[in-house]
C-alpha positions as CSV (number, residue, x, y, z in Angstrom):
1,M,0.0,0.0,0.0
2,V,1.3,3.4,-1.0
3,E,0.1,6.6,0.6
4,R,0.5,9.9,-1.2
5,P,-0.8,13.3,-0.2
6,V,-2.6,15.2,-2.9
7,Q,-2.5,19.0,-2.6
8,A,-5.1,21.4,-3.8
9,A,-4.1,23.7,-6.6
10,R,-6.0,26.7,-5.3
11,G,-7.3,28.0,-2.0
12,G,-10.8,27.3,-0.8
13,A,-10.8,23.6,-1.8
14,S,-10.7,20.6,0.4
15,V,-7.6,18.7,0.7
16,G,-7.7,14.9,0.7
17,R,-5.3,12.1,0.5
18,S,-5.5,8.8,-1.4
19,K,-4.6,5.3,-0.5
20,Q,-4.2,3.1,-3.5
21,G,-3.1,-0.2,-4.6
22,R,-2.2,0.6,-8.2
23,G,-2.5,3.5,-10.7
24,L,-2.7,7.3,-10.4
25,I,-5.4,9.3,-8.5
26,L,-6.5,12.8,-9.1
27,L,-8.4,14.6,-6.4
28,A,-10.0,17.8,-7.6
29,G,-12.1,20.4,-5.7
30,A,-14.4,22.8,-7.4
31,A,-11.6,25.1,-8.3
32,I,-9.0,22.5,-9.1
33,A,-8.1,22.0,-12.7
34,P,-9.3,18.7,-14.1
35,A,-6.8,16.0,-14.8
36,L,-6.7,12.4,-16.2
37,F,-4.7,9.5,-14.9
38,L,-4.1,5.9,-16.1
39,A,-4.8,3.1,-13.6
40,C,-3.7,-0.4,-14.0
41,G,-6.5,-1.9,-12.0
42,G,-7.0,-2.1,-8.2
43,S,-8.9,0.1,-5.8
44,S,-8.6,3.6,-4.4
45,T,-9.9,5.1,-1.2
46,I,-10.6,8.9,-0.8
47,E,-10.4,10.2,2.7
48,P,-11.3,13.9,3.3
49,V,-9.0,15.8,5.6
50,G,-11.2,18.7,6.7
51,G,-13.7,18.0,9.6
52,G,-16.0,15.1,9.0
53,G,-17.6,13.9,5.8
54,T,-18.1,10.7,3.9
55,T,-15.6,8.4,2.3
56,S,-15.9,7.2,-1.3
57,T,-14.2,4.1,-2.7
58,T,-13.5,3.7,-6.4
59,S,-12.6,0.4,-8.1
60,T,-10.9,0.1,-11.4
61,T,-10.9,-2.8,-13.8
62,S,-8.7,-4.1,-16.6
63,T,-10.7,-2.3,-19.3
64,L,-10.5,1.3,-20.3
65,S,-13.0,3.2,-18.1
66,T,-13.7,6.3,-16.2
67,T,-15.3,6.3,-12.7
68,T,-16.3,9.4,-10.7
69,S,-17.0,9.5,-7.0
70,T,-17.9,12.4,-4.7
71,A,-16.6,13.2,-1.3
72,T,-18.2,15.8,0.8
73,G,-16.7,17.3,4.0
74,S,-18.4,19.7,6.4
75,G,-17.9,23.2,5.2
76,G,-15.8,22.0,2.3
77,S,-16.2,21.8,-1.4
78,T,-17.2,18.8,-3.3
79,G,-14.3,16.9,-5.0
80,T,-14.2,14.2,-7.7
81,T,-12.0,11.3,-8.3
82,T,-11.4,9.9,-11.8
83,S,-9.7,6.6,-12.7
84,A,-9.1,4.9,-15.9
85,G,-8.1,1.2,-16.6
86,G,-5.5,0.3,-19.1
87,A,-6.7,-1.5,-22.2
88,G,-5.5,-5.0,-22.5
89,G,-4.1,-5.3,-19.0
90,A,-4.4,-8.3,-16.8
91,S,-7.4,-8.7,-14.6
92,D,-7.1,-8.5,-10.8
93,D,-7.9,-12.2,-10.5
94,G,-4.7,-13.0,-12.4
95,G,-6.5,-14.6,-15.5
96,A,-4.5,-15.0,-18.7
97,P,-5.6,-13.6,-22.1
98,D,-7.7,-15.9,-24.3
99,A,-5.7,-18.8,-25.9
100,A,-4.9,-18.6,-29.5
101,P,-7.3,-20.5,-31.9
102,G,-6.4,-24.1,-32.8
103,C,-6.7,-23.6,-36.6
104,S,-7.2,-20.9,-39.1
105,P,-10.9,-20.6,-40.2
106,G,-11.4,-22.1,-43.6
107,A,-8.3,-24.4,-43.4
108,T,-8.8,-28.1,-44.2
109,R,-7.0,-31.3,-43.2
110,C,-7.3,-35.0,-43.8
111,T,-8.1,-37.5,-41.1
112,A,-8.0,-41.0,-42.6
113,N,-10.4,-40.8,-45.6
114,Q,-12.3,-37.8,-44.1
115,Q,-11.9,-34.0,-44.6
116,E,-12.2,-31.6,-41.7
117,T,-12.7,-27.8,-42.1
118,C,-11.7,-25.2,-39.5
119,E,-14.7,-23.2,-38.4
120,D,-14.9,-19.5,-37.6
121,G,-14.2,-20.1,-33.9
122,G,-10.8,-21.7,-34.7
123,V,-11.9,-25.2,-34.0
124,W,-12.1,-28.2,-36.4
125,G,-15.6,-29.0,-37.6
126,I,-17.3,-32.3,-38.2
127,A,-15.3,-34.6,-40.5
128,V,-16.9,-35.4,-43.8
129,A,-16.2,-38.7,-45.6
130,C,-14.5,-38.3,-49.0
131,P,-16.0,-40.2,-51.9
132,F,-12.6,-41.6,-53.0
133,V,-9.5,-40.4,-51.1
134,C,-8.4,-37.5,-48.9
135,S,-5.0,-36.3,-50.0
136,G,-3.2,-33.0,-49.7
137,D,-5.7,-31.8,-47.0
138,A,-8.7,-32.2,-49.3
139,C,-10.9,-34.8,-50.9
140,G,-9.8,-35.8,-54.3
141,G,-9.2,-38.7,-56.8
142,V,-11.6,-40.3,-59.2
143,C,-11.6,-43.9,-57.9
144,S,-11.3,-45.9,-54.7
145,P,-7.8,-47.4,-54.2
146,G,-7.7,-51.0,-55.2
147,A,-10.7,-50.8,-57.5
148,K,-10.4,-52.4,-61.0
149,G,-11.7,-51.2,-64.3
150,C,-11.2,-51.3,-68.1
151,K,-9.8,-48.3,-70.0
152,T,-10.6,-50.0,-73.3
153,A,-11.8,-53.4,-74.4
154,S,-8.3,-54.8,-74.0
155,V,-6.6,-52.5,-71.4
156,P,-7.3,-53.2,-67.7
157,Q,-6.8,-50.6,-65.0
158,V,-6.2,-50.6,-61.2
159,C,-6.9,-47.6,-58.9
160,G,-3.7,-46.5,-57.1
161,A,-3.3,-45.1,-53.6
162,S,-3.8,-41.5,-54.9
163,G,-7.2,-42.3,-56.3
164,Q,-6.1,-42.2,-59.9
165,W,-6.4,-45.0,-62.5
166,D,-3.2,-46.9,-63.4
167,D,-3.0,-48.7,-66.8
168,Q,-2.1,-52.4,-66.6
169,P,-0.5,-54.5,-69.4
170,A,-2.9,-54.9,-72.3
171,C,-4.7,-58.2,-72.7
172,S,-2.8,-60.5,-75.0
173,Q,-4.3,-61.3,-78.4
174,P,-6.0,-63.2,-80.0
175,S,-9.1,-61.9,-78.5
176,P,-8.9,-61.8,-74.7
177,D,-11.2,-59.1,-73.5
178,C,-11.1,-56.8,-70.4
179,G,-13.9,-57.5,-68.1
180,G,-14.1,-56.1,-64.5
181,G,-10.5,-55.0,-64.7
182,D,-9.1,-58.5,-65.6
183,C,-8.3,-60.1,-69.0
184,S,-10.9,-62.7,-69.7
185,C,-11.8,-65.0,-72.6
186,D,-15.2,-65.9,-74.1
187,S,-16.3,-69.5,-73.5
188,P,-15.2,-72.0,-74.6
189,H,-11.8,-70.3,-74.7
190,V,-9.5,-70.1,-71.7
191,A,-6.7,-67.7,-70.9
192,C,-3.3,-69.2,-71.7
193,P,0.0,-67.3,-71.5
194,S,0.0,-66.6,-75.2
195,G,-3.7,-65.6,-75.3
196,C,-7.2,-67.2,-75.4
197,A,-7.3,-70.7,-76.6
198,D,-9.9,-73.4,-77.2
199,L,-8.3,-76.5,-75.5
200,Q,-10.6,-78.8,-77.5
201,T,-9.4,-77.6,-81.0
202,D,-6.2,-75.5,-80.6
203,A,-3.2,-77.6,-81.9
204,H,-0.8,-75.5,-79.7
205,H,-2.9,-75.9,-76.6
206,C,-4.5,-79.3,-77.1
207,G,-6.2,-80.4,-73.9
208,A,-4.0,-78.0,-71.8
209,C,-2.2,-74.7,-72.3
210,G,1.1,-75.3,-74.1
211,H,0.5,-78.9,-75.2
212,D,1.6,-78.7,-78.8
213,C,0.5,-81.3,-81.4
214,Q,3.7,-80.9,-83.4
215,S,1.9,-80.0,-86.6
216,G,-0.8,-82.5,-86.0
217,A,-4.5,-81.6,-85.5
218,C,-6.2,-81.3,-82.2
219,L,-9.6,-83.1,-81.9
220,A,-11.7,-83.2,-78.8
221,G,-8.6,-82.2,-76.8
222,A,-6.4,-84.9,-78.2
223,C,-3.6,-84.6,-80.7
224,Q,-4.1,-86.6,-83.9
225,P,-1.5,-88.8,-85.6
226,V,0.8,-87.1,-88.1
227,T,2.3,-88.8,-91.1
228,V,6.1,-88.4,-90.9
229,A,7.1,-90.5,-93.9
230,K,5.3,-92.6,-96.5
231,P,5.2,-95.0,-98.1
232,E,7.5,-97.1,-95.9
233,A,7.9,-100.9,-96.1
234,S,8.2,-102.9,-92.9
235,P,9.1,-100.2,-90.4
236,A,10.3,-101.8,-87.2
237,G,12.0,-99.9,-84.3
238,L,11.2,-96.3,-83.5
239,A,13.0,-93.6,-81.4
240,L,12.9,-89.8,-80.9
241,D,15.1,-86.9,-79.9
242,A,14.2,-83.2,-79.8
243,S,14.2,-82.8,-83.6
244,Y,13.9,-86.1,-85.4
245,V,12.1,-89.4,-85.5
246,Y,14.4,-92.4,-86.1
247,W,13.3,-95.8,-87.4
248,T,14.5,-99.0,-88.9
249,T,13.2,-101.2,-91.8
250,F,13.0,-104.9,-91.3
251,S,14.2,-106.5,-94.5
252,A,17.2,-108.3,-95.9
253,T,18.6,-104.9,-96.9
254,G,17.3,-103.0,-93.9
255,Q,18.0,-99.3,-93.3
256,V,18.2,-96.8,-90.4
257,K,16.3,-93.6,-91.3
258,R,15.1,-90.4,-89.8
259,A,12.8,-87.5,-90.6
260,P,11.9,-84.2,-88.9
261,R,9.4,-84.5,-86.1
262,A,7.3,-81.8,-87.7
263,G,7.2,-83.7,-90.9
264,G,9.4,-83.5,-94.0
265,P,11.5,-85.7,-96.3
266,A,13.0,-88.9,-94.8
267,E,16.8,-89.5,-95.1
268,V,18.7,-92.8,-95.0
269,L,21.3,-92.7,-92.3
270,V,22.7,-96.2,-92.7
271,D,22.0,-98.7,-95.5
272,G,22.5,-102.5,-95.9
273,Q,21.5,-103.5,-92.3
274,P,19.9,-106.9,-92.6
275,Y,16.6,-107.1,-90.6
276,A,17.3,-103.9,-88.6
277,S,15.0,-104.0,-85.6
278,G,15.3,-102.1,-82.3
279,V,16.7,-98.5,-82.3
280,A,17.6,-96.0,-79.6
281,V,19.3,-92.5,-79.5
282,D,21.1,-90.3,-77.0
283,G,22.7,-86.9,-77.4
284,T,25.4,-88.0,-79.7
285,S,24.6,-91.4,-81.3
286,V,22.0,-93.6,-82.8
287,Y,22.0,-97.4,-81.8
288,W,20.3,-100.3,-83.6
289,A,20.2,-104.1,-83.7
290,T,20.4,-106.4,-86.8
291,N,18.2,-109.3,-86.1
292,A,20.2,-111.8,-88.2
293,Y,22.4,-114.8,-87.8
294,P,25.0,-113.7,-87.0
295,G,23.6,-110.4,-85.9
296,A,25.1,-107.3,-84.2
297,V,24.5,-104.3,-82.0
298,M,25.5,-101.2,-83.9
299,K,26.3,-97.5,-83.3
300,A,26.7,-94.4,-85.5
301,G,26.6,-90.7,-85.3
302,L,23.2,-89.0,-85.3
303,D,23.8,-88.2,-88.9
304,G,24.7,-91.9,-89.7
305,S,28.5,-91.3,-89.8
306,N,31.0,-93.9,-88.7
307,P,28.9,-97.0,-88.2
308,T,30.5,-99.2,-85.6
309,V,29.9,-102.8,-84.2
310,L,29.5,-102.6,-80.5
311,A,28.8,-106.3,-80.0
312,T,28.0,-109.4,-82.0
313,Q,24.9,-111.3,-81.1
314,D,22.7,-113.8,-82.8
315,H,19.2,-112.3,-83.4
316,P,19.3,-109.2,-81.2
317,L,15.9,-107.6,-81.2
318,Y,15.1,-104.5,-79.0
319,L,17.6,-102.2,-77.3
320,A,17.8,-99.2,-75.0
321,T,20.6,-97.0,-73.7
322,D,21.5,-94.8,-70.7
323,A,24.5,-92.5,-70.2
324,D,27.0,-95.3,-70.1
325,T,25.5,-98.6,-71.4
326,V,23.5,-100.1,-74.2
327,Y,21.0,-102.9,-73.3
328,W,19.3,-105.4,-75.7
329,T,17.1,-108.4,-75.9
330,T,17.4,-111.5,-78.0
């Protein structure tokens, strides 16, 4: 508490004193020049000095205001007290100014797949679900992530995380169509790696995708026989490798022959092999038996070069081979 005397400016006025907590006090009699002071809040008490009278108390607040009170003493003049609060000051109860708003009105943000908009009071409003995606603080996109569709009759699409369509590899031809975002084939066709195929009639996918009939026809899902060579008298043994069909002819002047698996002209590998019968091949050689008396088990290159006797045997018939050994029957 601070006590300050306030003196009258002219004679004939009452003299008072002021006890105050904060701010400035002006006590003015009738003949005292008016004055203005700035108070920071608190309370002031006016006590008249000259004989008797009343006491007035003035309270100030934290807002800009002016308060006037009157003190009357016996035989004295009437005085006034004026106080003003400072704008923006703290209140007497120690309260802090209002907190800053939580968002800027009109701003938006994404919460999962929902958009929120900041309201005028600086608070986030009710979230609104986006039809597709919420990205970059706003609803956007043209599709729901993970959805499938068709850009054209043969180009499927998948919706990405941003809500935009992404093209997928085009459906392979012949004639697979895009349906529901996937490549599909019209019945009775099925989707094979090379395109749509009818497994009942397609010679390259006969009965199953990739089962090739080797130039033969496919009927009811089964490959049909193909004529490799004709006419041919007394064919006997038969063997295959990746490219050729090998066979023997059973006659006094028998032969070892071959022809392409896909069909084509036959060629004689070895001639003059009496009653040639069983035949086998490996990666480098062709083997056969001459079913004669005396007979032999023979070997030559795959092109018929360098015919060699592996073993002599009366009437050998069928034979087979592995990586190291040739086997035969009599």
